[in-house]
Every structure is written in C-alpha cells, then in structure tokens.
FIDOTI-671175 format. One record per residue (C-alpha): residue number from 1; residue in three letters; x, y, z. Coordinates in steps of 0.001 Angstrom, whole numbers, padded with zeros to 6 digits. Example, Ala and Ser with C-alpha at 12.3 -4.5 7.8 and 13.67 -1.06 7.14 Angstrom:
% FIDOTI-671175
NODE	pos	code	px	py	pz
NODE	1	ala	012300	-004500	007800
NODE	2	ser	013670	-001060	007140
***
This chain:
% FIDOTI-671175
NODE	pos	code	px	py	pz
NODE	1	unk	000026	-000030	000028
NODE	2	unk	001255	003498	-000962
NODE	3	unk	001164	005960	001943
NODE	4	unk	000426	009765	001674
NODE	5	unk	003934	010574	002781
NODE	6	unk	005508	008115	000241
NODE	7	unk	003486	009575	-002643
NODE	8	unk	004309	013098	-001609
NODE	9	unk	008045	012585	-001654
NODE	10	unk	008501	010028	-004369
NODE	11	unk	010542	010278	-007448
NODE	12	unk	009712	008058	-010380
NODE	13	unk	012814	008674	-012547
NODE	14	unk	014288	005285	-011490
NODE	15	unk	011096	003506	-012923
NODE	16	unk	011473	005369	-016262
NODE	17	unk	015262	004394	-016331
NODE	18	unk	014385	000853	-015506
NODE	19	unk	011668	000706	-018169
NODE	20	unk	014049	002207	-020712
NODE	21	unk	016803	-000353	-019764
NODE	22	unk	014408	-003412	-020120
NODE	23	unk	013254	-001916	-023406
NODE	24	unk	016828	-001849	-024668
NODE	25	unk	017454	-005362	-023330
NODE	26	unk	014408	-006511	-025295
NODE	27	unk	015648	-004997	-028624
NODE	28	unk	019231	-006343	-028100
NODE	29	unk	017935	-009860	-027347
NODE	30	unk	015885	-009745	-030477
NODE	31	unk	018745	-008782	-032537
NODE	32	unk	020910	-011474	-030969
NODE	33	unk	018103	-014086	-031858
NODE	34	unk	018045	-012834	-035381
NODE	35	unk	021812	-013044	-035664
NODE	36	unk	021472	-016698	-034402
NODE	37	unk	019023	-017535	-037016
NODE	38	unk	020719	-015753	-039912
NODE	39	unk	024281	-016309	-038959
NODE	40	unk	024318	-019910	-037573
NODE	41	unk	020953	-021701	-038297
NODE	42	unk	020554	-020479	-041900
NODE	43	unk	024062	-021737	-043078
NODE	44	unk	023665	-024991	-041126
NODE	45	unk	020395	-025719	-042882
NODE	46	unk	022103	-025233	-046326
NODE	47	unk	021102	-021682	-046854
NODE	48	unk	023349	-019194	-048637
NODE	49	unk	023527	-015339	-048526
NODE	50	unk	020890	-015145	-051205
NODE	51	unk	019337	-018569	-051298
NODE	52	unk	016784	-020535	-049089
NODE	53	unk	018086	-023541	-047107
NODE	54	unk	018368	-026712	-049039
NODE	55	unk	019234	-030250	-047697
NODE	56	unk	021637	-030838	-050605
NODE	57	unk	023648	-027737	-049551
NODE	58	unk	023999	-028539	-045874
NODE	59	unk	027746	-028372	-044880
NODE	60	unk	027274	-030836	-042002
NODE	61	unk	024923	-033732	-041868
NODE	62	unk	024238	-036670	-039559
NODE	63	unk	022680	-037170	-036098
NODE	64	unk	025004	-034748	-034419
NODE	65	unk	024297	-032081	-037009
NODE	66	unk	020582	-032591	-036530
NODE	67	unk	020857	-032283	-032779
NODE	68	unk	022881	-029239	-033151
NODE	69	unk	020305	-027482	-035293
NODE	70	unk	017514	-028607	-032884
NODE	71	unk	019437	-027092	-029892
NODE	72	unk	020311	-023917	-031741
NODE	73	unk	016587	-023476	-032941
NODE	74	unk	015551	-023935	-029354
NODE	75	unk	018096	-021233	-028234
NODE	76	unk	016698	-018891	-030971
NODE	77	unk	013119	-019497	-029768
NODE	78	unk	014312	-018767	-026111
NODE	79	unk	015804	-015527	-027162
NODE	80	unk	012693	-014632	-029014
NODE	81	unk	010556	-015439	-025941
NODE	82	unk	012829	-013651	-023589
NODE	83	unk	012610	-010636	-026031
NODE	84	unk	008924	-010388	-025377
NODE	85	unk	009279	-011091	-021670
NODE	86	unk	011652	-008126	-021338
NODE	87	unk	009145	-006106	-023309
NODE	88	unk	006400	-007014	-020830
NODE	89	unk	008676	-005905	-017962
NODE	90	unk	009367	-002609	-019634
NODE	91	unk	005734	-001986	-020400
NODE	92	unk	004683	-002852	-016830
NODE	93	unk	007327	-000221	-015439
NODE	94	unk	006354	002531	-017870
NODE	95	unk	002687	001954	-017111
NODE	96	unk	003186	002295	-013449
NODE	97	unk	005475	005267	-013829
NODE	98	unk	002728	007055	-015820
NODE	99	unk	000051	006306	-013261
NODE	100	unk	002258	007196	-010178
NODE	101	unk	003306	010502	-011761
NODE	102	unk	-000383	011366	-012565
NODE	103	unk	-001331	010591	-008960
NODE	104	unk	001530	012522	-007406
NODE	105	unk	000551	015591	-009625
NODE	106	unk	-003015	015302	-008451
NODE	107	unk	-001947	015083	-004804
NODE	108	unk	000593	018025	-004934
NODE	109	unk	-002070	020214	-006746
NODE	110	unk	-004683	019302	-004067
NODE	111	unk	-002199	020145	-001335
NODE	112	unk	-001374	023457	-002833
NODE	113	unk	-005081	024371	-003178
NODE	114	unk	-005782	023493	000465
NODE	115	unk	-002851	025469	001713
NODE	116	unk	-003926	028426	-000292
NODE	117	unk	-007066	028401	001792
NODE	118	unk	-004951	028581	004884
NODE	119	unk	-004963	024886	005787
NODE	120	unk	-001958	022985	006994
NODE	121	unk	-001290	019559	005450
NODE	122	unk	000915	017448	007650
NODE	123	unk	003556	014920	006285
NODE	124	unk	001162	012143	006848
NODE	125	unk	-001836	013680	005234
NODE	126	unk	-003762	015182	008266
NODE	127	unk	-005407	018476	007266
NODE	128	unk	-006165	021189	009665
NODE	129	unk	-007660	024688	009290
NODE	130	unk	-007013	027357	011953
NODE	131	unk	-010113	028286	014054
NODE	132	unk	-011622	031729	014122
NODE	133	unk	-010008	034377	016359
NODE	134	unk	-012046	035077	019545
NODE	135	unk	-013441	038288	018286
NODE	136	unk	-015041	036542	015320
NODE	137	unk	-016376	033456	016920
NODE	138	unk	-019805	034966	017360
NODE	139	unk	-019936	036763	013987
NODE	140	unk	-022402	034920	011703
NODE	141	unk	-020682	036171	008432
NODE	142	unk	-017263	034975	009804
NODE	143	unk	-018686	031637	010859
NODE	144	unk	-020344	031080	007418
NODE	145	unk	-017225	031996	005567
NODE	146	unk	-015237	029697	007747
NODE	147	unk	-017674	026846	006918
NODE	148	unk	-017446	027564	003095
NODE	149	unk	-013661	027480	003461
NODE	150	unk	-013742	024140	005340
NODE	151	unk	-016122	022599	002784
NODE	152	unk	-013647	023590	000056
NODE	153	unk	-010664	022111	001965
NODE	154	unk	-012717	018900	002412
NODE	155	unk	-013127	018753	-001409
NODE	156	unk	-009169	018967	-001791
NODE	157	unk	-008890	016292	000975
NODE	158	unk	-011025	014010	-001207
NODE	159	unk	-008744	014644	-004130
NODE	160	unk	-005775	013794	-002007
NODE	161	unk	-007376	010594	-000849
NODE	162	unk	-008194	009564	-004463
NODE	163	unk	-004600	010195	-005564
NODE	164	unk	-003212	008060	-002860
NODE	165	unk	-005737	005307	-003814
NODE	166	unk	-004795	005643	-007463
NODE	167	unk	-001087	005231	-006603
NODE	168	unk	-001954	002115	-004464
NODE	169	unk	-003922	000711	-007426
NODE	170	unk	-001032	001357	-009776
NODE	171	unk	001384	-000309	-007334
NODE	172	unk	-000890	-003423	-007037
NODE	173	unk	-001288	-003618	-010907
NODE	174	unk	002408	-003479	-011466
NODE	175	unk	003060	-006095	-008880
NODE	176	unk	000391	-008360	-010406
NODE	177	unk	001754	-007773	-013965
NODE	178	unk	005417	-008785	-012825
NODE	179	unk	004264	-011683	-010845
NODE	180	unk	002353	-013012	-013815
NODE	181	unk	005653	-013197	-015779
NODE	182	unk	006425	-016985	-015222
NODE	183	unk	009750	-017988	-016749
NODE	184	unk	008599	-021542	-016979
NODE	185	unk	005553	-020754	-019078
NODE	186	unk	007696	-018927	-021797
NODE	187	unk	010393	-021523	-022048
NODE	188	unk	010069	-023201	-025448
NODE	189	unk	012052	-026135	-024077
NODE	190	unk	009063	-027218	-021894
NODE	191	unk	006249	-025220	-023515
NODE	192	unk	005877	-025430	-027228
NODE	193	unk	003592	-022276	-027069
NODE	194	unk	006178	-020357	-024932
NODE	195	unk	006654	-017500	-027477
NODE	196	unk	002822	-016915	-027601
NODE	197	unk	002644	-016976	-023907
NODE	198	unk	005312	-014289	-023842
NODE	199	unk	003311	-012329	-026244
NODE	200	unk	000247	-012610	-024060
NODE	201	unk	002254	-011333	-021053
NODE	202	unk	003107	-008218	-023057
NODE	203	unk	-000599	-007593	-023845
NODE	204	unk	-001521	-007981	-020046
NODE	205	unk	001273	-005693	-018936
NODE	206	unk	000520	-002830	-021209
NODE	207	unk	-003121	-002705	-020043
NODE	208	unk	-004801	-002029	-023423
NODE	209	unk	-008324	-000337	-022909
NODE	210	unk	-011370	-002272	-023996
NODE	211	unk	-013097	000776	-025298
NODE	212	unk	-011822	001803	-028738
NODE	213	unk	-012261	005535	-027951
NODE	214	unk	-009636	005247	-025211
NODE	215	unk	-007122	003496	-027243
NODE	216	unk	-005517	006471	-029023
NODE	217	unk	-004626	008114	-025719
NODE	218	unk	-003241	004831	-024285
NODE	219	unk	-001215	004218	-027423
NODE	220	unk	000296	007719	-027467
NODE	221	unk	001480	007276	-023752
NODE	222	unk	003524	004094	-024675
NODE	223	unk	007196	004050	-025184
NODE	224	unk	008072	004276	-028979
NODE	225	unk	010044	001055	-028876
NODE	226	unk	007256	-000663	-027047
NODE	227	unk	004843	000383	-029736
NODE	228	unk	007102	-000940	-032520
NODE	229	unk	007367	-004359	-030727
NODE	230	unk	003598	-004586	-030351
NODE	231	unk	003101	-003836	-033919
NODE	232	unk	005621	-006477	-034818
NODE	233	unk	003787	-008850	-032667
NODE	234	unk	000233	-008292	-033771
NODE	235	unk	-000081	-005596	-036480
NODE	236	unk	-003589	-006502	-037758
NODE	237	unk	-005069	-007052	-034331
NODE	238	unk	-003800	-003703	-032968
NODE	239	unk	-005020	-001911	-035971
NODE	240	unk	-008399	-003427	-035758
NODE	241	unk	-008556	-002232	-032062
NODE	242	unk	-007848	001346	-033044
NODE	243	unk	-004030	002204	-032737
NODE	244	unk	-004279	004334	-035936
NODE	245	unk	-007307	006262	-034698
NODE	246	unk	-006687	009995	-034017
NODE	247	unk	-006677	011403	-030402
NODE	248	unk	-008925	014188	-031816
NODE	249	unk	-012564	013801	-030631
NODE	250	unk	-015050	015359	-033059
NODE	251	unk	-017931	017564	-031764
NODE	252	unk	-020888	018884	-033884
NODE	253	unk	-020151	022598	-034710
NODE	254	unk	-023617	023843	-034254
NODE	255	unk	-027111	022986	-033115
NODE	256	unk	-028574	022530	-036691
NODE	257	unk	-032339	022672	-036393
NODE	258	unk	-032316	022856	-032590
NODE	259	unk	-034099	020665	-030001
NODE	260	unk	-035759	017449	-031362
NODE	261	unk	-039650	017158	-031387
NODE	262	unk	-040469	020422	-029780
NODE	263	unk	-043913	020680	-031355
NODE	264	unk	-046408	018516	-033159
NODE	265	unk	-046442	018359	-036962
NODE	266	unk	-048902	020189	-039044
NODE	267	unk	-050228	019573	-042686
NODE	268	unk	-047366	021497	-044274
NODE	269	unk	-044875	019451	-042269
NODE	270	unk	-046395	016172	-043298
NODE	271	unk	-046383	017363	-046906
NODE	272	unk	-042684	018034	-046640
NODE	273	unk	-042201	014582	-045203
NODE	274	unk	-044040	012985	-048144
NODE	275	unk	-042005	015006	-050562
NODE	276	unk	-038743	013746	-048849
NODE	277	unk	-039949	010112	-048937
NODE	278	unk	-040891	010541	-052576
NODE	279	unk	-037277	011603	-053535
NODE	280	unk	-035934	008597	-051760
NODE	281	unk	-038375	006051	-053072
NODE	282	unk	-038090	007210	-056792
NODE	283	unk	-034689	005837	-057085
NODE	284	unk	-033656	008954	-056910
NODE	285	unk	-031645	011926	-056327
NODE	286	unk	-030879	011290	-060132
NODE	287	unk	-028606	008474	-059221
NODE	288	unk	-027202	009994	-056066
NODE	289	unk	-027442	006787	-053911
NODE	290	unk	-025645	008066	-050879
NODE	291	unk	-027745	011259	-050773
NODE	292	unk	-030844	009229	-050811
NODE	293	unk	-029568	006930	-048120
NODE	294	unk	-028572	009700	-045873
NODE	295	unk	-032028	011395	-046360
NODE	296	unk	-033776	008063	-045659
NODE	297	unk	-031769	007744	-042434
NODE	298	unk	-032848	011192	-041422
NODE	299	unk	-036466	010313	-042151
NODE	300	unk	-036264	007015	-040168
NODE	301	unk	-035804	009354	-037107
NODE	302	unk	-033527	007109	-034964
NODE	303	unk	-030865	009811	-034680
NODE	304	unk	-028167	007090	-034498
NODE	305	unk	-024826	007686	-036146
NODE	306	unk	-024320	006672	-039740
NODE	307	unk	-020989	005242	-040887
NODE	308	unk	-019894	006173	-044440
NODE	309	unk	-017547	004256	-046861
NODE	310	unk	-014420	006478	-046875
NODE	311	unk	-012731	004107	-049370
NODE	312	unk	-015443	004496	-051929
NODE	313	unk	-015692	008279	-051207
NODE	314	unk	-011987	008597	-052111
NODE	315	unk	-012321	006490	-055221
NODE	316	unk	-015280	008542	-056378
NODE	317	unk	-013631	011843	-055984
NODE	318	unk	-010059	012585	-057334
NODE	319	unk	-010148	015877	-055549
NODE	320	unk	-010591	014253	-052327
NODE	321	unk	-007660	011864	-052827
NODE	322	unk	-005499	014881	-053898
NODE	323	unk	-006587	016596	-050654
NODE	324	unk	-005434	013752	-048622
NODE	325	unk	-002185	013419	-050416
NODE	326	unk	-001685	017177	-049704
NODE	327	unk	-002248	016571	-045983
NODE	328	unk	000244	013802	-045931
NODE	329	unk	002859	015710	-048016
NODE	330	unk	002646	018670	-045748
NODE	331	unk	003355	016663	-042498
NODE	332	unk	005852	014199	-044210
NODE	333	unk	009147	015952	-043258
NODE	334	unk	007962	016704	-039689
NODE	335	unk	006699	013289	-039000
NODE	336	unk	009819	011603	-040545
NODE	337	unk	012165	013723	-038465
NODE	338	unk	010279	013094	-035253
NODE	339	unk	010394	009284	-035855
NODE	340	unk	014154	009316	-036776
NODE	341	unk	014876	011298	-033490
NODE	342	unk	013023	008623	-031480
NODE	343	unk	014970	005848	-033373
NODE	344	unk	018215	007517	-032512
NODE	345	unk	017198	007928	-028900
NODE	346	unk	016209	004183	-028849
NODE	347	unk	019783	003152	-029811
NODE	348	unk	018774	001997	-033236
NODE	349	unk	015902	-000272	-032138
NODE	350	unk	012630	-000213	-034091
NODE	351	unk	010303	002714	-032981
NODE	352	unk	006702	003520	-033829
NODE	353	unk	005346	007168	-033504
NODE	354	unk	001628	008045	-033546
NODE	355	unk	000748	010880	-035888
NODE	356	unk	-002251	012913	-036997
NODE	357	unk	-003025	016035	-038933
NODE	358	unk	-004739	018946	-037173
NODE	359	unk	-008386	019284	-037404
NODE	360	unk	-009141	022812	-038768
NODE	361	unk	-011238	024341	-041584
NODE	362	unk	-008238	024373	-043951
NODE	363	unk	-007794	020582	-043595
NODE	364	unk	-011628	019881	-043903
NODE	365	unk	-013020	019064	-047290
NODE	366	unk	-016116	020242	-049291
NODE	367	unk	-017307	018230	-052264
NODE	368	unk	-017905	020006	-055526
NODE	369	unk	-021739	020256	-056253
NODE	370	unk	-021053	019960	-060017
NODE	371	unk	-018480	017070	-060074
NODE	372	unk	-019704	015222	-057075
NODE	373	unk	-023415	015648	-056702
NODE	374	unk	-023849	012479	-054724
NODE	375	unk	-021429	013201	-051885
NODE	376	unk	-022248	016962	-051930
NODE	377	unk	-025914	016297	-051275
NODE	378	unk	-025102	013451	-048816
NODE	379	unk	-022545	015308	-046805
NODE	380	unk	-021516	018679	-048384
NODE	381	unk	-018617	019501	-046135
NODE	382	unk	-016788	017289	-043649
NODE	383	unk	-014293	017434	-040976
NODE	384	unk	-011089	015434	-041930
NODE	385	unk	-008098	014075	-039932
NODE	386	unk	-005374	011756	-041360
NODE	387	unk	-004025	009650	-038537
NODE	388	unk	-001638	006762	-038244
NODE	389	unk	001744	005629	-037343
NODE	390	unk	005217	006174	-038543
NODE	391	unk	007658	003306	-037884
NODE	392	unk	011418	003237	-038253
NODE	393	unk	013436	-000010	-038444
NODE	394	unk	017040	-000840	-039350
NODE	395	unk	017438	-001977	-042918
NODE	396	unk	019739	-004636	-044179
NODE	397	unk	022513	-002081	-044774
NODE	398	unk	022001	-000695	-041157
NODE	399	unk	020303	002496	-042385
NODE	400	unk	016983	003413	-040893
NODE	401	unk	013859	002559	-043028
NODE	402	unk	010913	004816	-042489
NODE	403	unk	007363	003833	-043382
NODE	404	unk	003957	005508	-042557
NODE	405	unk	000565	003537	-042171
NODE	406	unk	-002386	005837	-042109
NODE	407	unk	-006167	006068	-042298
NODE	408	unk	-008487	008938	-043312
NODE	409	unk	-011110	009883	-040750
NODE	410	unk	-014110	012021	-041544
NODE	411	unk	-017130	013448	-039621
NODE	412	unk	-020168	015455	-040319
NODE	413	unk	-023538	016386	-038744
NODE	414	unk	-026459	015623	-040958
NODE	415	unk	-028551	018671	-040191
NODE	416	unk	-030341	021641	-041874
NODE	417	unk	-029334	025188	-041458
NODE	418	unk	-031674	028160	-041904
NODE	419	unk	-031425	030244	-044976
NODE	420	unk	-030192	027481	-047384
NODE	421	unk	-031750	025365	-050061
NODE	422	unk	-030790	022508	-052454
NODE	423	unk	-032057	021548	-055946
NODE	424	unk	-032707	017765	-056032
NODE	425	unk	-034173	016082	-058975
NODE	426	unk	-035532	019278	-060307
NODE	427	unk	-037097	020350	-057152
NODE	428	unk	-035953	023217	-054676
NODE	429	unk	-035746	021674	-051180
NODE	430	unk	-035373	024355	-048494
NODE	431	unk	-033447	023700	-045346
NODE	432	unk	-036158	025332	-043497
NODE	433	unk	-038745	022775	-044634
NODE	434	unk	-036430	019812	-043735
NODE	435	unk	-035506	021288	-040390
NODE	436	unk	-039118	021451	-039380
NODE	437	unk	-039256	017582	-039806
NODE	438	unk	-036608	017394	-036991
NODE	439	unk	-038540	019949	-034810
NODE	440	unk	-041769	018008	-035087
NODE	441	unk	-040301	014555	-034624
NODE	442	unk	-040991	013418	-038164
NODE	443	unk	-037184	013005	-038709
NODE	444	unk	-034047	013449	-036581
NODE	445	unk	-030621	014768	-037303
NODE	446	unk	-027608	012632	-036776
NODE	447	unk	-023879	012286	-036787
NODE	448	unk	-021941	010983	-039752
NODE	449	unk	-018510	009358	-039469
NODE	450	unk	-016228	006946	-041134
NODE	451	unk	-012627	005782	-041486
NODE	452	unk	-010782	004333	-044480
NODE	453	unk	-009036	001104	-044697
NODE	454	unk	-005412	001487	-043548
NODE	455	unk	-002939	002327	-046246
NODE	456	unk	000843	002795	-046609
NODE	457	unk	002255	006135	-047626
NODE	458	unk	005500	005858	-049529
NODE	459	unk	006153	009604	-049528
NODE	460	unk	005523	012607	-051804
NODE	461	unk	007834	011199	-054507
NODE	462	unk	006208	007761	-054456
NODE	463	unk	002900	006270	-055657
NODE	464	unk	-000270	008498	-055188
NODE	465	unk	-002828	007872	-052538
NODE	466	unk	-004750	004749	-053595
NODE	467	unk	-007960	003898	-051700
NODE	468	unk	-008760	000269	-051001
NODE	469	unk	-011049	-001700	-053343
NODE	470	unk	-011431	-002072	-057111
NODE	471	unk	-011695	001485	-058087
NODE	472	unk	-014869	000839	-060057
NODE	473	unk	-017588	003111	-059106
NODE	474	unk	-020583	001122	-057706
NODE	475	unk	-018626	-002121	-057707
NODE	476	unk	-018612	-002378	-053938
NODE	477	unk	-022190	-000975	-053287
NODE	478	unk	-023453	-004094	-051483
NODE	479	unk	-026048	-002313	-049581
NODE	480	unk	-029262	-000576	-050761
NODE	481	unk	-030838	002769	-050277
NODE	482	unk	-032889	001220	-047424
NODE	483	unk	-029785	-000142	-045834
NODE	484	unk	-028011	002926	-044313
NODE	485	unk	-026035	001125	-041664
NODE	486	unk	-024390	-001563	-043829
NODE	487	unk	-020890	-000244	-043281
NODE	488	unk	-019783	-001768	-040050
NODE	489	unk	-016251	-000577	-039544
***
C-alpha cells in the first residue's frame, strides 16, 4: 500500500530508467536471436547469402548435425520469448510510472489548493484549518465564511485521498503484472507455445483499454520502442482495435435545427415529409445513392450515427484523394524527423510514432456540387483528419527505413441550417422545410462518421494515394438505399 507521505516525496525517475533499460534489453535480445538464425541456423540448414536452405547444400549432416540444429533453434526460440518477456517488464514499469506521476501531480495540486485556503497539510496527510479568532467566533458572517472554506478544503482532501488510492492501485497492478511473468511458461524447451505465452504477457502488461475511444490516448502514452514491438507482434489485431485512430474527438459545430420534437407536426410538415420520402423512393436523387440513403436515415428518425464508406468516397472523388495526399505531404518531413529522432534515442531499435493532422477548416473538405453531386448532397462539407503511425526499423544495410501507415477519418452532422436550399431532382428543397421535420419529430438529425481502410504512404515522391477496393464506381455497393447502416467498420 502506498502512503500519503511516500507519494508526496516519491521520485519516479528510476522507474523510467528501468523501463528504458528493459526496453533496450528487449531490442538487443531480439537482434541476437536474429543473428543466431541468420548467421548460424541458416548456413547449417544449407542456406546461402541469397538462397533458401536446401538439404543438398548442408555443410554438416548426420545425427550430431541434426541435434545441433535442434538445440540452436531452441536457443533462438528462447531468445525470441525472452525478448517479449523483457518487453512486458518494460511495459509494466512505464505504465506504473505514468500512473504514479499522475497520482502525485493530483496530490500536490490538491495540497497546494488546500494550503492556499490557509490549511496545514501534515507530512502524513492530516489536514487542519485554523479556528476563528476570539473576536469573530460569534460573527455569523465569519462563521459562514469559515464553513465555506472548510467545505472547500474537504473537497481537496477527497482529491488527495483519491490520488493515494490511485497510486496504491497502480502499485498493485504493477506487482500483479510482474508476478504473472512466469519464466517456465515462456520456455520453449518445456512449453511449445512459450513464445505466444510471452506475447500474451506483453498484452496484459500494457493494459490495453477495452473501449476503442480510449485506445489512441493509451497508445500515445506508450514508449516508442514498445509500440514498435507490439506492432511487430500483432499488427492486424492492434490496427483493428484502433491504434491508428486519432486522439482528436469530433463534436458537432452547431445545433442545426435545434431541439428535437419540440412541437407536433402540421399539414405542411407532413407534406414536406411525403416529398422527402418521394425523393428517396423514386430511385432517386438522379442516381445519387448516398444522398438518398442519408435522407432516408434522417427520415427514419432514430438519430443514430451513420457510418460512411470513406474508401469509396476517395475512389469517387479525385479531388478528395488529392486533398489527402496534400495533408500527408505537408506533414511528411516533420513526422519523419520526429520518428528518426526517437529511433536514434532508442539506440537503433525499431520505434513507432503515432501521428495525426490537425483538425481545422483548412484541412476539412467540401465536395464540388457539380462534379460530386452524390457526396455533396449526402454530406456537403466534412471534418477530416489523417492519422496513423510512422515506424522506423534498421534496414539490411544498417540504415533506418521509415514507413507510414495511415487512415482517413471523416465526420459530419447531417442537419439543416436556416437560409439554405438545395436543388434535388429538379425540385428546390429548402433547409427550413427539412429542419421542421426534426423539430416536429418526423425526422431526426444525426452524426456521420467513417474511416478508410489502413494504407501505406510511400512519400511525396512515390505512388499517389490509392484507396482500398477495385476503383470501379458502384462495384462495392453491397447495400441498398434502405440499408443505411451496412458499413460496419
């Protein structure tokens, strides 16, 4: 159990140093294991500098040679497993340090706030507030003011208590994570699944959140070398859980039509509703399937978020692809240098750096109403953030190799703003009429969001941005106009 005094006086630099040391050990052990495989096992198995192993080319054969190969393979597996076990230790130490530092920061802030009110905070955590002087003890205003101060001090005491509890919880979590590292379970000599057990230890040690929205913050707090090792372990699994997602949290910029269902619909409102349904049912929007689908989701009235297919959006609109390529090119040099600096700091071990573009109006995107009628009427303008991870690994020649994996994230609010109108299928539809459907409960505004399939950026001098899929318009439209939620990313 962590005490008040311990947390107040603690320094966590040693935890950081220990975590960095174990991270370095992990990288060196992995390099050693690779050298054993490439420099010893590969030649013994009959492999050459540029050729795969072949029994006909083995320089040493027989029972002794087979036993030597088996033992050396076992040694390489042991090094591989220990590499993950060292990584798990590093992750547990860094995770604890982050939690301890946050707890101490909260404790010291609460102590300072209490002392600013005139309270005294003892070394062990006891908090006292001087009583009123004799001449004020019968003054109602002074008594009321003293009570307000005491109540405020008690709030700070609660923060102190919570900080100590958080430090105790972090201490217990680190102890549990370290105790779970059983050397016998990760020994390939006695456990064929020892390497996988070691990988599982890493996942437990890092404490990955179960809620996807919490993953970007957790991912950003990890050590760069730890991130790289995790991506090496399970790249597809981590991407599926959201490590490429941005830390940016989108919020609707305005209230649209205002509160939902504030009055009952009248005849004009129901006429507008029938007009909107007629546009959808006709096939409609002159071939603008997504515009029809978004309108139908509005008329369904659930108010639930709708996911859009960003891959198809990028294939449909060359301007949008060029916009994304511009965002990547603008940040390319900065992201690359940040990753190379981390690589150098890690002593040449692989590193992974989370990156994302800023969310601002200049980086957002508006579809052209003439060239992209479908997406313009479905979305119009959308917030846009490109996020991902830049990795640096040593190449075969020893020089660092930089690569960027990214995804495109978009958001919008499907709403209707006063004073606007849109021509759809030869009809002028005013925003005011559509907004009334929301206000009368005949429809409901909703959020739109989506993310692209992860892609690799080769740099501004390489291949252009290529969205996933066939590139054929309509080739992947598996849903229908009445199936607005078919995209389940």
